N, C-alpha and C positions, 0 to 999 in steps of 0.2 A: 747808166742803163743796165738793167738786169733782165735776163731772159731765162726762163725755166721751161722745160718741156711740159706741155699741157694736153688735156683731153679735148679741148675745144679750140685749138689753134687753127685759124683759117682766116683768109681774107676773101672778100667778095664785093662785087659792084653794088649789091643791094644794100646801100648804106644811106642813112639819113641822120640829120642833126636835130636834137631836141634842146630847146631853150626854155626852161621853166621860168615863168614870170607870174608872181601872185597878183601884183597890182602896182600901178605907178603912183597912185594917190598917197599911199603910206610908205613909199619907197625911201630907203636910206635914212631912217630916222636917227641913226647914230651920227649923221652929219649935221644934225639940227643946230649944233653950236657954231657951225661955220657957213651953212647955207640955209636960206629960208625955204618954206614949203614949195613955192613955185620953182625955185632954182633946183631943189632936190628932184622934183618931178621931171623937169626938163633934162637934168643931168642923167637920170635913170633912163629916159627915153633915148638920149644920145648914145649912152653906153650900149644899150640893147641893140640899137641900129648898127653899131659897129660890129657887134657879135654876129648878127644876122648876115651882114655883108662879108664877114670873114669866112663864112661857109662857102663862098664862091658859087660853084655850080651845083653843089650838093643840095638836095631838098631839105628845107628847114620846116620844122613843126614847133610852133610856140605852144607850150603846155600851160594852159590857163583856164580858169573859169570866170575871169573878169571880162565883161563885155567891152570895156574901153581898151584893154590890152588886146583882145581879139580883133577889134577894129583896126588898131594900130598895126598888128601883125600882118593883116591882109593888105594894108596900104604899103607895107614894106616888102611885099612879095613872099611872105611866109604863109604856110597853112596853119591851122589851129587844131589842137587836140584839147578837148575839155574833159578832163578825167573824172570830174564830179566826186572827188575824194579830198580829204583834208590832209595837209602836210606835204612837205617837199618830197620826202622819200616815197610816200605813197603815190603821189602824183607822177613822179618819174617812173616808178614801177609799173603803174597802170599804162603810161604812155609807151613804155618798152613793149609791153604785152600787145598793145594795139598794133605797133609797127611790126612785131613778129608775125602776128596774124595776117598782116598785109603783105608779108613776103620779105621784109628786110631781114638780113642775117646779122647786121651789126648796126649799132647806133653810136653816135657821139653825143654825149650830154655836156653842154656848155653853159656855165653860169652867165647871166646877162649883164654882169658888172665888170667886164674886161675892156676898158677903154683903149687899150693898145693892141688888141687882138687883130691879127691880119690873116691868119691861115689856120683854120680849125682842122683842115685835112691832114696836117702833119701828125695829128693824134689818132692814128689808126694803124692797123697791122694785126698780127696774130695775138690771141689772148687778150689781156687787159692792157690798155695803154692809158697812161695818166700824165697830165701836165699839172703838177702841184703848184700851190701858191708860193710866194717868195719866202715864206717862213717854213715851208715844208710841213704845213699843218692841214691845209684844205686841199680839195680835189677840184681845181678850177675847170678842167676839161677832162672827161673820162670817156673811154671807148671800150665797149664790151660786145661780145656776140649776144644776140637776142635769145638764143636757146641755151645759154649757160646756166640758167637758174641763179643768176647773180642778184644778190640782195643789196640794195643801195643803203648807205649809212652816212648821209650828209650831216654835217654839224662839226663841232670841235673835234679835231683828231681824225677827220675823215680820210686823210691820205693813208695813214697806217691801217685804219679800219678796212679800207677798200683793198689794201694789199693782203690783209688776212683773208678777206672774202675771196679774192682771186685764188689764194692757195686752197681754200675750201672747195672751190669749183674746179681745181686742177688747171687753172689758166696760167700761162706764162705772163710775166710782168715786164713791160717796157716803160721807162720813165722819160718823159720829154721835158727837158729844161729849156724853156723859151721865154725870153724877157717879155715878149708881148702877151703871153698867156699867164705869166706869173703874178701880174699885178691886178688884183681885184680890189675895188674901192668900197670899203665898209666903214672905215673910221677916218677921222680927220688926218691922222698921220699917213693914211693911204693916199688921201687927196693931196697932201703935201708932197709925197713921193711922186705922184703923177705930175704935179706942177714942176717939180725939179727935173723930171725926165723930158718934159716937153717945152721947157723954158728956152727962149732964144739965147744963144751964146752971148 
């Protein structure tokens, strides 16, 4: 865990969770060698439901322009933000702006492919708080103030990219190492790791 004094360090109850989901239909194509299309779709829905549930009492907004995902989100007790822009970074950026205008002072952005997530609320506090993936490469869950001017940079190396962005914004950095948040399932080896962790003794 690392903390640095920042310009935007503060906590507040006006907090919401953003879960970006592009589509379930084309989800997890990298798992096509081990799961067929129907299984991949069902698996993606199951993981997303786990992430939404891990928000607990926090308000959840699924960020999507897909009608099927939006319908699923409402069935699972989440609200929907349809950003009408292309790209993950652009969609999250637009959603953060919408929540800032609605009065939220902080958001938690959580990927929808965390099958072991149990508590997203642990990824909050002053400055930027991040739960990286198990390889220390991606930003599985990220929390920032909505007024920090933070620019999201998801993709390969996003963990270090977001640390640099926090420094640019003058935000302190807290790293949360949690086994339930570190496993995102994108590749067959990730699925094998999930099965190993959840296998009966």
